[in-house]
C-alpha positions in Angstrom: 26.3 -16.1 1.4 28.1 -17.9 -1.6 31.1 -15.7 -2.7 31.1 -17.2 -6.4 32.2 -20.2 -8.3 34.6 -20.9 -10.8 34.0 -21.8 -14.5 34.8 -25.2 -14.0 32.4 -25.8 -11.1 29.7 -24.4 -12.8 30.6 -26.6 -16.0 30.5 -29.6 -13.6 27.3 -28.7 -12.1 25.5 -28.2 -15.5 27.2 -30.6 -17.4 28.5 -28.5 -19.9 31.5 -27.7 -22.0 33.8 -24.8 -21.4 35.1 -23.2 -24.6 37.6 -20.2 -24.7 37.6 -19.8 -20.8 40.3 -20.9 -18.2 38.7 -23.2 -15.8 39.9 -21.2 -12.8 37.9 -18.0 -13.8 36.0 -16.7 -11.1 32.3 -15.9 -11.5 30.5 -13.8 -9.0 27.2 -12.7 -10.5 24.8 -13.2 -13.4 24.3 -10.1 -15.7 22.6 -9.1 -18.8 24.8 -9.4 -21.8 25.1 -5.5 -22.4 26.2 -5.0 -18.6 28.3 -7.8 -17.7 31.8 -7.6 -16.7 34.8 -10.0 -16.3 33.2 -11.6 -13.2 29.7 -11.7 -14.8 27.8 -14.9 -16.0 25.4 -14.0 -18.8 23.5 -16.2 -21.2 22.1 -16.4 -24.8 18.9 -18.3 -25.3 17.3 -16.1 -28.2 19.1 -15.9 -31.7 17.9 -12.0 -31.9 20.6 -11.4 -29.1 23.4 -12.9 -30.9 25.3 -9.7 -31.9 25.0 -8.6 -28.1 26.4 -11.7 -27.1 29.4 -11.4 -29.6 30.0 -7.9 -28.2 29.6 -8.7 -24.5 32.3 -8.2 -21.7 31.1 -11.2 -20.0 33.5 -13.7 -18.3 31.3 -16.4 -19.4 28.3 -17.0 -21.5 25.8 -19.8 -21.4 24.9 -20.8 -24.8 23.9 -23.7 -27.1 27.0 -25.4 -29.2 25.2 -24.2 -32.4 25.2 -20.6 -31.4 29.0 -19.9 -32.8 30.1 -17.1 -30.4 33.4 -17.5 -31.8 36.2 -16.3 -29.3 33.7 -15.6 -26.4 34.4 -17.3 -23.3 31.5 -19.7 -23.3 29.7 -22.5 -21.5 27.8 -24.8 -24.0 24.8 -26.6 -22.4 21.7 -28.0 -24.2 19.3 -25.6 -22.2 20.9 -22.1 -21.6 17.8 -20.6 -20.0 17.6 -23.8 -17.8 21.0 -23.4 -16.9 20.7 -19.4 -16.3 17.9 -20.2 -13.8 20.3 -22.6 -11.7 23.0 -20.0 -12.1 21.0 -17.4 -10.3 20.1 -19.5 -7.5 23.7 -20.4 -6.7 25.4 -16.9 -7.2 22.6 -14.9 -5.9 21.0 -17.0 -3.0 18.2 -15.2 -1.0 19.5 -13.7 2.2 17.8 -15.4 5.2 15.7 -12.8 7.4 15.0 -13.4 10.9 12.0 -11.2 11.2 9.1 -13.0 12.7 6.6 -10.4 12.4 5.4 -7.6 14.9 3.4 -8.8 18.1 0.5 -6.6 19.4 0.4 -3.0 17.9 4.3 -2.2 18.6 6.4 -1.6 15.4 9.2 -4.1 14.8 12.1 -2.2 13.5 15.3 -3.7 12.9 18.4 -2.5 14.8 20.4 -1.9 11.8 17.5 0.3 9.9 18.0 4.0 9.7 14.9 6.1 10.7 15.4 9.9 9.7 13.8 12.6 11.9 10.3 13.2 11.7 9.3 9.7 10.4 5.9 8.5 11.7 5.6 4.8 12.3 2.2 3.1 13.0 1.3 0.1 14.9 2.3 -3.3 13.4 4.7 -1.9 11.0 7.9 -3.8 10.4 11.0 -2.5 8.9 13.9 -4.8 7.8 17.4 -5.0 8.2 19.3 -2.1 6.6 16.4 -0.3 5.6 16.8 3.6 5.2 13.8 5.8 5.5 14.0 9.5 4.8 12.7 12.5 6.7 9.2 12.9 7.4 7.8 10.0 5.7 4.7 8.3 7.1 4.1 4.5 7.4 0.5 3.6 8.3 -0.4 0.5 10.0 0.7 -2.9 8.7 3.1 -1.7 6.4 6.2 -3.9 5.7 9.4 -2.4 4.5 12.0 -5.2 3.6 15.6 -5.6 4.0 18.0 -2.9 2.1 14.8 -0.9 1.0 15.7 2.9 0.6 12.7 5.6 0.8 13.3 9.2 0.1 12.0 12.1 2.1 8.2 12.7 2.2 6.8 9.2 1.2 3.5 8.0 2.5 2.9 4.2 2.6 -1.0 3.7 3.6 -2.0 0.4 5.4 -0.8 -3.0 4.2 1.6 -1.9 1.7 4.6 -4.2 1.2 8.0 -3.3 -0.3 10.1 -6.3 -0.9 13.9 -6.5 -0.2 16.0 -3.8 -1.9 12.8 -1.6 -3.4 14.1 1.9 -3.8 11.9 5.1 -3.7 12.4 8.5 -4.5 11.1 11.7 -2.6 7.4 12.2 -2.3 6.1 8.7 -3.5 2.7 7.6 -2.1 1.7 4.4 -2.2 -2.1 3.3 -1.4 -3.2 0.6 0.7 -2.5 -3.1 0.0 0.0 -2.5 -3.0 3.0 -4.8 -3.5 6.3 -3.5 -4.7 9.3 -6.0 -5.4 7.4 -9.4 -5.4 8.5 -12.1 -7.8 8.3 -11.7 -11.5 6.5 -14.6 -13.5 9.3 -16.4 -14.9 9.5 -20.3 -15.4 11.3 -22.7 -18.0 9.5 -25.8 -19.1 12.2 -28.9 -19.1 11.1 -32.7 -19.4 7.6 -31.8 -18.5 8.2 -29.4 -15.6 8.0 -25.7 -15.0 11.3 -24.7 -13.3 11.3 -21.6 -11.4 13.5 -18.7 -12.6 14.8 -17.0 -9.6 14.0 -13.2 -9.6 17.0 -11.5 -8.0 16.6 -7.8 -9.3 14.5 -5.1 -7.7 12.2 -2.1 -8.1 13.2 1.5 -8.5 10.5 4.1 -8.1 11.4 7.6 -8.8 10.3 10.7 -7.1 6.7 12.1 -7.2 5.0 8.9 -8.3 1.8 7.9 -7.0 0.7 4.4 -7.0 -3.1 3.4 -6.3 -4.5 0.4 -4.3 -3.7 -3.1 -5.0 -1.2 -2.4 -7.7 1.9 -5.0 -8.2 5.0 -4.2 -9.4 7.4 -7.1 -10.1 11.1 -6.9 -9.3 13.4 -7.5 -12.2 14.9 -10.8 -13.0 18.3 -9.5 -12.9 18.3 -5.7 -13.0 15.6 -3.3 -12.2 11.9 -2.6 -12.8 11.8 1.0 -13.0 8.9 3.6 -12.7 9.8 6.9 -14.0 9.6 10.5 -12.2 5.9 11.7 -11.7 4.1 8.8 -13.3 0.5 7.9 -11.6 -0.6 4.4 -11.4 -4.3 4.0 -10.8 -5.8 1.0 -8.9 -5.2 -2.8 -9.9 -2.5 -2.3 -12.3 0.0 -5.1 -13.0 3.6 -4.1 -14.0 5.8 -7.3 -14.9 9.6 -7.9 -14.3 12.0 -5.6 -16.0 9.3 -3.1 -17.3 10.6 0.3 -17.9 8.0 3.1 -17.4 9.1 6.6 -18.3 8.4 9.8 -16.8 5.1 11.4 -16.2 3.0 8.5 -17.6 -0.5 7.6 -16.7 -1.6 3.9 -16.3 -5.4 3.3 -15.7 -6.9 0.9 -13.8 -6.5 -3.0 -14.8 -4.0 -2.1 -17.2 -1.3 -5.1 -17.4 2.1 -4.7 -18.7 4.1 -7.8 -19.9 7.9 -8.3 -19.1 10.8 -6.2 -20.4 8.4 -3.8 -22.3 9.5 -0.1 -22.2 7.3 2.9 -22.2 8.4 6.4 -23.1 7.9 9.7 -21.4 4.0 11.0 -21.1 2.5 7.7 -22.3 -1.4 7.1 -21.3 -2.5 3.7 -21.2 -6.3 3.9 -20.5 -8.5 1.1 -18.4 -8.1 -2.3 -19.2 -5.2 -1.9 -21.7 -2.9 -5.1 -22.2 0.5 -4.7 -23.5 2.6 -7.8 -24.8 6.2 -8.0 -23.6 9.5 -6.8 -25.2 8.0 -4.0 -27.1 8.4 -0.3 -27.1 5.8 2.5 -26.7 7.1 6.0 -27.8 6.7 9.2 -25.9 3.3 10.8 -25.8 1.6 7.8 -27.2 -2.1 7.0 -26.1 -3.9 3.6 -26.0 -7.7 3.7 -25.8 -9.6 1.5 -23.1 -9.7 -2.4 -23.7 -7.1 -2.3 -26.2 -4.1 -4.8 -26.5 -0.7 -3.5 -28.0 1.1 -6.2 -29.6 3.8 -4.4 -31.4 6.2 -1.3 -31.2 4.5 2.3 -31.3 5.9 5.3 -32.5 6.1 8.4 -30.6 2.8 10.4 -30.5 0.7 7.3 -31.4 -3.2 7.1 -30.7 -4.2 3.5 -31.1 -7.3 1.4 -29.9 -8.8 -1.9 -30.5 -7.7 -5.7 -30.3 -5.0 -5.6 -31.9 -4.4 -2.0 -31.4 -4.2 0.4 -34.5 -4.7 3.9 -35.0 -7.8 5.3 -33.8 -9.4 6.6 -36.9 -8.8 3.0 -38.6 -10.6 1.3 -35.7 -13.5 3.8 -35.8 -14.0 3.2 -39.7 -13.6 -0.8 -38.9 -16.4 -0.4 -36.1 -18.5 1.5 -38.4 -18.5 -0.9 -41.0 -18.9 -3.7 -38.6 -22.2 -2.1 -37.4 -23.4 -2.1 -40.8 -23.2 -5.8 -41.3 -26.5 -7.0 -40.2 -27.8 -4.3 -42.7 -26.0 -5.6 -45.5 -26.4 -9.2 -44.8 -30.3 -8.7 -44.9 -30.0 -6.7 -48.3 
């Protein structure tokens, strides 16, 4: 695995210009602006995060020449988002796995995995390198637990559940058949007529007492974690995108989709077929009615419905007026 790159080597690879940064500075990881340290590389691709960039402790920030980051150590490139995608590939390469699948009905458990007492492992289960599985967990047939996954105590994974590498579960988590936790988030950057994949090197954290229905997909973060808070219950066929933060004791009902980097407070309810755009916040105890689309922040205790979602009483009044249109037109 690559042990990092110097600022000068990054500049050479990206055909960029170093500003306020010694060429020998060693960068070992890609981090968000607000979490970066002296060995971290971060990026600025949206002007709304300019103040975060100026306050960042990152060892180097990818940016455009016109972003004016003052004294910050920066690598100026024409396309920071594309450069960011390349840097993730170089600084966070995927670890090669030698798992080739279970044969017959015998579980395939890597020798470095730690299996606590009382764990039940069904046929055709595979457990990857350095995985840790807590006491009394049950892994039904066909479950795959990837490298470096951690399961707390008393978890149940039903047939066909897939945990990609580094997924972390608390205690008493229950995941129903054919759900996938930790798959790649949906991230691409368009450059010169091609969509370039942005590597997704984060992970998923699921707190204790979460229940996840069948055929749910929870994408891992681009860099950090996608998180599901304690006690949250997720219905079948729900999609949760990369870096979404779901609070505690939320209810997410069937066919709901939450776009990337959105945050939900505690005790939020999203009814069936709700859509939520990315990068917004839904406040504590808010309720969103079925078939609604949330397009902007909601304050705590909101009750909204419709498309775009608006206060429920307002939506009811609008629907009542709509139902009278034919009669009024005829008159």
